[in-house]
MOPAC internal coordinates of N, CA, C and O (Angstrom, degrees):
PM7 1SCF
backbone

  N    0.0000 0     0.00 0     0.00 0    0    0    0
  C    1.4525 1     0.00 0     0.00 0    1    0    0
  C    1.5272 1   110.92 1     0.00 0    2    1    0
  O    1.2310 1   120.50 1   134.17 1    3    2    1
  N    1.3024 1   116.64 1   -45.83 1    3    2    1
  C    1.4556 1   120.66 1  -178.09 1    5    3    2
  C    1.5265 1   111.21 1   -68.21 1    6    5    3
  O    1.2310 1   120.25 1   146.01 1    7    6    5
  N    1.3281 1   117.12 1   -33.99 1    7    6    5
  C    1.4601 1   120.49 1   177.63 1    9    7    6
  C    1.5296 1   109.24 1   -64.87 1   10    9    7
  O    1.2310 1   120.26 1   143.03 1   11   10    9
  N    1.3161 1   117.11 1   -36.97 1   11   10    9
  C    1.4652 1   120.20 1   176.53 1   13   11   10
  C    1.5257 1   111.04 1   -63.44 1   14   13   11
  O    1.2310 1   120.46 1   142.01 1   15   14   13
  N    1.3213 1   116.72 1   -37.99 1   15   14   13
  C    1.4650 1   120.94 1   176.97 1   17   15   14
  C    1.5267 1   109.69 1   -63.37 1   18   17   15
  O    1.2310 1   120.27 1   139.05 1   19   18   17
  N    1.3193 1   117.08 1   -40.95 1   19   18   17
  C    1.4635 1   121.11 1   177.71 1   21   19   18
  C    1.5243 1   110.11 1   -61.58 1   22   21   19
  O    1.2310 1   120.59 1   133.51 1   23   22   21
  N    1.3258 1   116.48 1   -46.49 1   23   22   21
  C    1.4645 1   120.28 1   178.02 1   25   23   22
  C    1.5213 1   111.04 1   -57.73 1   26   25   23
  O    1.2310 1   120.62 1   134.87 1   27   26   25
  N    1.3293 1   116.42 1   -45.13 1   27   26   25
  C    1.4673 1   120.85 1   179.52 1   29   27   26
  C    1.5251 1   111.48 1   -59.66 1   30   29   27
  O    1.2310 1   120.60 1   135.28 1   31   30   29
  N    1.3252 1   116.47 1   -44.72 1   31   30   29
  C    1.4646 1   120.39 1  -179.74 1   33   31   30
  C    1.5238 1   111.79 1   -65.36 1   34   33   31
  O    1.2310 1   120.31 1   140.69 1   35   34   33
  N    1.3129 1   117.01 1   -39.31 1   35   34   33
  C    1.4643 1   119.96 1   178.24 1   37   35   34
  C    1.5269 1   110.50 1   -64.68 1   38   37   35
  O    1.2310 1   120.53 1   140.26 1   39   38   37
  N    1.3214 1   116.59 1   -39.74 1   39   38   37
  C    1.4646 1   120.41 1   178.44 1   41   39   38
  C    1.5259 1   111.24 1   -66.07 1   42   41   39
  O    1.2310 1   120.21 1   142.88 1   43   42   41
  N    1.3225 1   117.20 1   -37.12 1   43   42   41
  C    1.4708 1   121.10 1   177.07 1   45   43   42
  C    1.5226 1   109.83 1   -58.51 1   46   45   43
  O    1.2310 1   120.60 1   137.10 1   47   46   45
  N    1.3302 1   116.46 1   -42.90 1   47   46   45
  C    1.4659 1   120.53 1   179.82 1   49   47   46
  C    1.5223 1   110.68 1   -67.01 1   50   49   47
  O    1.2310 1   120.70 1   131.68 1   51   50   49
  N    1.3137 1   116.27 1   -48.32 1   51   50   49
  C    1.4664 1   121.39 1  -177.83 1   53   51   50
  C    1.5286 1   110.96 1   -59.31 1   54   53   51
  O    1.2310 1   120.68 1   141.12 1   55   54   53
  N    1.3238 1   116.30 1   -38.88 1   55   54   53
  C    1.4659 1   121.09 1  -179.99 1   57   55   54
  C    1.5264 1   112.39 1   -76.64 1   58   57   55
  O    1.2310 1   120.38 1   173.26 1   59   58   57
  N    1.3297 1   116.88 1    -6.74 1   59   58   57
  C    1.4628 1   120.88 1   177.83 1   61   59   58
  C    1.5155 1   114.64 1    80.71 1   62   61   59
  O    1.2310 1   120.07 1  -166.91 1   63   62   61
  N    1.3209 1   117.47 1    13.09 1   63   62   61
  C    1.4636 1   120.98 1  -178.15 1   65   63   62
  C    1.5258 1   112.73 1   -74.67 1   66   65   63
  O    1.2310 1   120.35 1   148.85 1   67   66   65
  N    1.3197 1   116.93 1   -31.15 1   67   66   65
  C    1.4719 1   121.33 1   178.39 1   69   67   66
  C    1.5248 1   107.92 1  -153.77 1   70   69   67
  O    1.2310 1   120.74 1   -60.82 1   71   70   69
  N    1.3044 1   116.19 1   119.18 1   71   70   69
  C    1.4605 1   121.87 1   179.47 1   73   71   70
  C    1.5211 1   110.30 1  -129.53 1   74   73   71
  O    1.2310 1   121.21 1  -147.53 1   75   74   73
  N    1.3064 1   115.29 1    32.47 1   75   74   73
  C    1.4618 1   121.97 1  -175.84 1   77   75   74
  C    1.5312 1   111.65 1   -88.34 1   78   77   75
  O    1.2310 1   121.27 1   -11.52 1   79   78   77
  N    1.3183 1   115.19 1   168.48 1   79   78   77
  C    1.4610 1   120.83 1   174.18 1   81   79   78
  C    1.5304 1   108.98 1   -67.19 1   82   81   79
  O    1.2310 1   120.46 1   147.60 1   83   82   81
  N    1.3248 1   116.72 1   -32.40 1   83   82   81
  C    1.4735 1   120.47 1   176.42 1   85   83   82
  C    1.5236 1   109.96 1   -60.27 1   86   85   83
  O    1.2310 1   120.16 1   139.58 1   87   86   85
  N    1.3315 1   117.31 1   -40.42 1   87   86   85
  C    1.4643 1   121.16 1   175.83 1   89   87   86
  C    1.5308 1   109.76 1   -58.53 1   90   89   87
  O    1.2310 1   120.47 1   132.72 1   91   90   89
  N    1.3331 1   116.72 1   -47.28 1   91   90   89
  C    1.4667 1   121.09 1  -179.59 1   93   91   90
  C    1.5214 1   110.70 1   -59.37 1   94   93   91
  O    1.2310 1   120.30 1   139.28 1   95   94   93
  N    1.3151 1   117.03 1   -40.72 1   95   94   93
  C    1.4613 1   120.84 1   178.05 1   97   95   94
  C    1.5223 1   111.39 1   -63.73 1   98   97   95
  O    1.2310 1   120.43 1   141.82 1   99   98   97
  N    1.3220 1   116.78 1   -38.18 1   99   98   97
  C    1.4674 1   120.85 1   177.42 1  101   99   98
  C    1.5210 1   111.12 1   -63.80 1  102  101   99
  O    1.2310 1   120.60 1   138.38 1  103  102  101
  N    1.3215 1   116.47 1   -41.62 1  103  102  101
  C    1.4698 1   120.45 1   178.85 1  105  103  102
  C    1.5273 1   109.94 1   -64.69 1  106  105  103
  O    1.2310 1   120.26 1   137.16 1  107  106  105
  N    1.3205 1   117.11 1   -42.84 1  107  106  105
  C    1.4713 1   120.28 1   178.87 1  109  107  106
  C    1.5228 1   110.61 1   -59.93 1  110  109  107
  O    1.2310 1   120.13 1   140.27 1  111  110  109
  N    1.3221 1   117.35 1   -39.73 1  111  110  109
  C    1.4607 1   121.79 1   178.61 1  113  111  110
  C    1.5270 1   111.19 1   -63.37 1  114  113  111
  O    1.2310 1   120.33 1   137.04 1  115  114  113
  N    1.3177 1   116.97 1   -42.96 1  115  114  113
  C    1.4685 1   121.17 1   178.46 1  117  115  114
  C    1.5301 1   109.96 1   -65.02 1  118  117  115
  O    1.2310 1   120.11 1   138.67 1  119  118  117
  N    1.3162 1   117.40 1   -41.33 1  119  118  117
  C    1.4673 1   120.92 1   179.30 1  121  119  118
  C    1.5235 1   110.15 1   -62.42 1  122  121  119
  O    1.2310 1   120.21 1   139.55 1  123  122  121
  N    1.3165 1   117.21 1   -40.45 1  123  122  121
  C    1.4713 1   120.45 1   177.44 1  125  123  122
  C    1.5259 1   110.66 1   -58.42 1  126  125  123
  O    1.2310 1   120.46 1   137.66 1  127  126  125
  N    1.3317 1   116.72 1   -42.34 1  127  126  125
  C    1.4712 1   120.98 1   178.66 1  129  127  126
  C    1.5248 1   111.02 1   -66.14 1  130  129  127
  O    1.2310 1   120.52 1   138.10 1  131  130  129
  N    1.3229 1   116.60 1   -41.90 1  131  130  129
  C    1.4686 1   120.67 1   179.02 1  133  131  130
  C    1.5208 1   109.87 1   -62.20 1  134  133  131
  O    1.2310 1   120.33 1   134.63 1  135  134  133
  N    1.3062 1   116.97 1   -45.37 1  135  134  133
  C    1.4625 1   121.18 1  -178.72 1  137  135  134
  C    1.5227 1   111.29 1   -61.90 1  138  137  135
  O    1.2310 1   120.16 1   142.53 1  139  138  137
  N    1.3278 1   117.30 1   -37.47 1  139  138  137
  C    1.4634 1   120.76 1   178.58 1  141  139  138
  C    1.5229 1   111.20 1   -69.46 1  142  141  139
  O    1.2310 1   120.40 1   141.64 1  143  142  141
  N    1.3266 1   116.85 1   -38.36 1  143  142  141
  C    1.4633 1   121.49 1  -176.77 1  145  143  142
  C    1.5225 1   112.86 1   -78.89 1  146  145  143
  O    1.2310 1   120.29 1   136.91 1  147  146  145
  N    1.3172 1   117.05 1   -43.09 1  147  146  145
  C    1.4622 1   120.73 1  -169.03 1  149  147  146
  C    1.5179 1   115.10 1  -121.28 1  150  149  147
  O    1.2310 1   120.86 1   173.48 1  151  150  149
  N    1.3204 1   115.96 1    -6.52 1  151  150  149
  C    1.4600 1   120.79 1  -176.16 1  153  151  150
  C    1.5260 1   111.29 1    54.55 1  154  153  151
  O    1.2310 1   120.91 1  -142.96 1  155  154  153
  N    1.3278 1   115.86 1    37.04 1  155  154  153
  C    1.4545 1   122.47 1   176.85 1  157  155  154
  C    1.5242 1   108.56 1   -83.74 1  158  157  155
  O    1.2310 1   120.52 1   -34.34 1  159  158  157
  N    1.3034 1   116.62 1   145.66 1  159  158  157
  C    1.4583 1   120.45 1  -175.54 1  161  159  158
  C    1.5291 1   111.96 1  -100.28 1  162  161  159
  O    1.2310 1   121.12 1   -64.43 1  163  162  161
  N    1.3071 1   115.46 1   115.57 1  163  162  161
  C    1.4563 1   122.27 1   174.54 1  165  163  162
  C    1.5255 1   109.69 1  -121.61 1  166  165  163
  O    1.2310 1   121.32 1  -141.86 1  167  166  165
  N    1.3268 1   115.08 1    38.14 1  167  166  165
  C    1.4637 1   121.04 1  -174.64 1  169  167  166
  C    1.5327 1   112.61 1   -59.42 1  170  169  167
  O    1.2310 1   120.08 1   136.07 1  171  170  169
  N    1.3252 1   117.45 1   -43.93 1  171  170  169
  C    1.4566 1   120.09 1  -178.88 1  173  171  170
  C    1.5281 1   111.14 1   -62.60 1  174  173  171
  O    1.2310 1   120.55 1   135.73 1  175  174  173
  N    1.3289 1   116.55 1   -44.27 1  175  174  173
  C    1.4558 1   120.54 1   178.29 1  177  175  174
  C    1.5238 1   110.31 1   -62.61 1  178  177  175
  O    1.2310 1   120.08 1   138.68 1  179  178  177
  N    1.3147 1   117.44 1   -41.32 1  179  178  177
  C    1.4559 1   120.98 1   178.93 1  181  179  178
  C    1.5301 1   111.24 1   -62.27 1  182  181  179
  O    1.2310 1   120.26 1   141.41 1  183  182  181
  N    1.3142 1   117.11 1   -38.59 1  183  182  181
  C    1.4691 1   120.67 1   177.71 1  185  183  182
  C    1.5294 1   110.79 1   -62.53 1  186  185  183
  O    1.2310 1   120.43 1   136.23 1  187  186  185
  N    1.3182 1   116.78 1   -43.77 1  187  186  185
  C    1.4665 1   120.94 1   177.98 1  189  187  186
  C    1.5284 1   110.66 1   -63.44 1  190  189  187
  O    1.2310 1   120.56 1   134.30 1  191  190  189
  N    1.3162 1   116.54 1   -45.70 1  191  190  189
  C    1.4617 1   120.47 1  -178.55 1  193  191  190
  C    1.5221 1   111.75 1   -60.83 1  194  193  191
  O    1.2310 1   120.73 1   139.72 1  195  194  193
  N    1.3197 1   116.21 1   -40.28 1  195  194  193
  C    1.4639 1   120.68 1  -179.21 1  197  195  194
  C    1.5202 1   112.06 1   -65.33 1  198  197  195
  O    1.2310 1   120.55 1   155.45 1  199  198  197
  N    1.3260 1   116.55 1   -24.55 1  199  198  197
  C    1.4683 1   121.20 1  -178.31 1  201  199  198
  C    1.5208 1   112.24 1  -112.92 1  202  201  199
  O    1.2310 1   120.40 1  -158.66 1  203  202  201
  N    1.3226 1   116.84 1    21.34 1  203  202  201
  C    1.4672 1   120.90 1  -178.76 1  205  203  202
  C    1.5201 1   110.67 1   -92.40 1  206  205  203
  O    1.2310 1   121.55 1   -43.28 1  207  206  205
  N    1.3239 1   114.64 1   136.72 1  207  206  205
  C    1.4669 1   121.86 1   174.21 1  209  207  206
  C    1.5199 1   107.65 1  -150.76 1  210  209  207
  O    1.2310 1   119.40 1   -55.62 1  211  210  209
  N    1.3319 1   118.74 1   124.38 1  211  210  209
  C    1.4641 1   118.67 1   175.74 1  213  211  210
  C    1.5310 1   110.07 1   -51.98 1  214  213  211
  O    1.2310 1   121.03 1   -49.81 1  215  214  213
  N    1.3036 1   115.63 1   130.19 1  215  214  213
  C    1.4611 1   120.36 1  -176.85 1  217  215  214
  C    1.5141 1   113.42 1    89.40 1  218  217  215
  O    1.2310 1   120.38 1   168.30 1  219  218  217
  N    1.3260 1   116.88 1   -11.70 1  219  218  217
  C    1.4579 1   121.10 1   178.14 1  221  219  218
  C    1.5091 1   112.41 1    69.93 1  222  221  219
  O    1.2310 1   121.23 1    31.18 1  223  222  221
  N    1.3083 1   115.25 1  -148.82 1  223  222  221
  C    1.4521 1   122.15 1  -176.53 1  225  223  222
  C    1.5058 1   108.79 1   142.43 1  226  225  223
  O    1.2310 1   121.19 1    -1.97 1  227  226  225
  N    1.3119 1   115.32 1   178.03 1  227  226  225
  C    1.4601 1   119.06 1   179.85 1  229  227  226
  C    1.5306 1   109.41 1   -61.34 1  230  229  227
  O    1.2310 1   120.79 1   -54.86 1  231  230  229
  N    1.3181 1   116.10 1   125.14 1  231  230  229
  C    1.4670 1   124.34 1   179.85 1  233  231  230
  C    1.5307 1   113.32 1    65.91 1  234  233  231
  O    1.2310 1   119.97 1  -162.33 1  235  234  233
  N    1.3274 1   117.65 1    17.67 1  235  234  233
  C    1.4635 1   121.61 1   179.98 1  237  235  234
  C    1.5199 1   110.17 1  -121.85 1  238  237  235
  O    1.2310 1   120.99 1   -29.29 1  239  238  237
  N    1.3257 1   115.71 1   150.71 1  239  238  237
  C    1.4593 1   121.65 1   176.94 1  241  239  238
  C    1.5150 1   109.89 1   -92.77 1  242  241  239
  O    1.2310 1   120.51 1   -39.04 1  243  242  241
  N    1.3280 1   116.62 1   140.96 1  243  242  241
  C    1.4615 1   121.39 1   178.84 1  245  243  242
  C    1.5265 1   110.33 1   -96.46 1  246  245  243
  O    1.2310 1   120.84 1     4.38 1  247  246  245
  N    1.3308 1   115.99 1  -175.62 1  247  246  245
  C    1.4634 1   120.96 1  -176.42 1  249  247  246
  C    1.5265 1   112.91 1   -61.56 1  250  249  247
  O    1.2310 1   120.03 1   137.41 1  251  250  249
  N    1.3110 1   117.55 1   -42.59 1  251  250  249
  C    1.4718 1   120.63 1  -178.05 1  253  251  250
  C    1.5334 1   110.88 1   -64.42 1  254  253  251
  O    1.2310 1   120.86 1   136.21 1  255  254  253
  N    1.3143 1   115.96 1   -43.79 1  255  254  253
  C    1.4725 1   119.55 1   179.04 1  257  255  254
  C    1.5237 1   110.46 1   -64.52 1  258  257  255
  O    1.2310 1   120.43 1   141.04 1  259  258  257
  N    1.3350 1   116.79 1   -38.96 1  259  258  257
  C    1.4582 1   120.70 1   179.42 1  261  259  258
  C    1.5228 1   110.46 1   -68.38 1  262  261  259
  O    1.2310 1   120.53 1   144.14 1  263  262  261
  N    1.3309 1   116.60 1   -35.86 1  263  262  261
  C    1.4596 1   120.36 1   178.22 1  265  263  262
  C    1.5348 1   110.66 1   -61.63 1  266  265  263
  O    1.2310 1   120.23 1   139.28 1  267  266  265
  N    1.3090 1   117.17 1   -40.72 1  267  266  265
  C    1.4664 1   121.81 1   179.03 1  269  267  266
  C    1.5260 1   110.40 1   -60.87 1  270  269  267
  O    1.2310 1   120.16 1   134.54 1  271  270  269
  N    1.3200 1   117.30 1   -45.46 1  271  270  269
  C    1.4685 1   119.66 1  -179.04 1  273  271  270
  C    1.5327 1   110.49 1   -69.55 1  274  273  271
  O    1.2310 1   119.81 1   144.56 1  275  274  273
  N    1.3241 1   117.97 1   -35.44 1  275  274  273
  C    1.4704 1   120.63 1   177.49 1  277  275  274
  C    1.5293 1   110.59 1   -62.11 1  278  277  275
  O    1.2310 1   120.83 1   135.74 1  279  278  277
  N    1.3170 1   116.01 1   -44.26 1  279  278  277
  C    1.4683 1   120.37 1   177.95 1  281  279  278
  C    1.5270 1   111.04 1   -62.30 1  282  281  279
  O    1.2310 1   120.68 1   139.38 1  283  282  281
  N    1.3116 1   116.31 1   -40.62 1  283  282  281
  C    1.4655 1   121.55 1   179.28 1  285  283  282
  C    1.5309 1   110.75 1   -62.73 1  286  285  283
  O    1.2310 1   120.39 1   135.58 1  287  286  285
  N    1.3193 1   116.86 1   -44.42 1  287  286  285
  C    1.4702 1   120.92 1  -179.70 1  289  287  286
  C    1.5340 1   110.15 1   -67.49 1  290  289  287
  O    1.2310 1   120.02 1   137.44 1  291  290  289
  N    1.3251 1   117.57 1   -42.56 1  291  290  289
  C    1.4650 1   120.16 1   177.48 1  293  291  290
  C    1.5253 1   111.68 1   -58.57 1  294  293  291
  O    1.2310 1   121.08 1   139.56 1  295  294  293
  N    1.3134 1   115.54 1   -40.44 1  295  294  293
  C    1.4716 1   120.40 1   179.41 1  297  295  294
  C    1.5294 1   109.90 1   -62.64 1  298  297  295
  O    1.2310 1   120.17 1   137.24 1  299  298  297
  N    1.3215 1   117.29 1   -42.76 1  299  298  297
  C    1.4678 1   121.10 1   178.46 1  301  299  298
  C    1.5232 1   110.91 1   -64.85 1  302  301  299
  O    1.2310 1   120.27 1   139.40 1  303  302  301
  N    1.3274 1   117.10 1   -40.60 1  303  302  301
  C    1.4562 1   121.03 1  -179.43 1  305  303  302
  C    1.5214 1   112.81 1   -68.37 1  306  305  303
  O    1.2310 1   120.29 1   154.86 1  307  306  305
  N    1.3092 1   117.05 1   -25.14 1  307  306  305
  C    1.4618 1   121.91 1  -179.78 1  309  307  306
  C    1.5332 1   112.02 1   -73.30 1  310  309  307
  O    1.2310 1   120.25 1   161.21 1  311  310  309
  N    1.3094 1   117.14 1   -18.79 1  311  310  309
  C    1.4731 1   120.70 1  -178.02 1  313  311  310
  C    1.5081 1   112.00 1   -77.04 1  314  313  311
  O    1.2310 1   120.10 1   180.00 1  315  314  313

């Protein structure tokens, strides 16, 4: 169930419906629940989320970079 929520949130970002820091915080919360339930590793995604800021900046990921990682994670989850 929680993995489905993660997929939904990633699709929201990819579709451009929400690309806010609040969105990133929501994804981090879902990942925390997944890790507790299944001990699944989403470390790379968590690293991106922690350094995500719309518009980017020094040492920060922007929307395009975050979109690439979201697509990558969705592809892994589809397997």
